[in-house]
C-alpha positions in Angstrom: -8.3 11.2 -13.7 -5.2 9.3 -15.5 -5.9 7.8 -18.6 -5.8 4.0 -18.6 -4.6 2.0 -21.6 -6.8 -0.5 -23.5 -5.4 -3.4 -21.5 -6.0 -1.7 -18.1 -9.7 -1.0 -18.9 -9.9 -4.8 -20.1 -8.8 -5.8 -16.3 -11.1 -3.3 -15.0 -14.0 -4.8 -16.7 -12.9 -8.3 -15.9 -12.9 -7.3 -12.0 -16.3 -5.6 -12.4 -17.7 -8.6 -14.1 -16.5 -11.0 -11.5 -17.4 -8.8 -8.4 -15.2 -9.4 -5.2 -12.2 -11.8 -6.6 -9.2 -12.9 -4.9 -5.8 -11.7 -6.9 -4.6 -15.1 -7.1 -7.6 -16.1 -9.3 -6.8 -13.4 -11.5 -4.9 -14.3 -14.7 -1.2 -13.5 -13.9 -0.8 -11.3 -16.7 -3.5 -9.0 -15.2 -1.6 -8.8 -11.9 0.5 -6.1 -13.2 -2.3 -3.5 -13.8 -3.9 -3.6 -10.4 -1.5 -1.0 -8.9 -2.4 1.6 -11.5 -6.1 0.7 -11.1 -5.7 1.1 -7.3 -4.0 4.6 -7.8 -6.5 5.6 -10.1 -9.3 4.9 -7.6 -11.2 2.5 -9.8 -10.6 -0.6 -7.7 -9.9 -1.4 -4.0 -7.5 -3.9 -2.7 -7.8 -5.4 0.9 -6.8 -8.4 2.9 -9.4 -10.9 4.4 -9.6 -14.5 5.9 -11.2 -17.0 3.0 -12.4 -19.1 6.0 -13.4 -18.1 9.8 -11.0 -20.4 11.2 -7.9 -19.4 9.2 -5.6 -16.9 10.7 -3.9 -16.6 7.1 -5.5 -13.6 5.1 -5.8 -13.4 1.3 -5.7 -10.3 -0.8 -8.8 -9.8 -2.6 -9.7 -6.9 -5.3 -13.0 -5.3 -5.8 -14.4 -2.5 -8.5 -15.4 0.6 -7.2 -18.7 1.7 -8.8 -18.7 4.9 -10.2 
């Protein structure tokens, strides 16, 4: 597994504490760490509708338990 910086570990801890969180609800400075966390297998990103009748989907991120 690749080494993560302190900031990336902080982002991972934040996502893990929140559970399932929309990416748009994360602080903007944390958005850059999501690709590396996804590639290292610590978080999972996916799209789903926020309300049942909406056709538009929003991107969510969720921590994968180790």
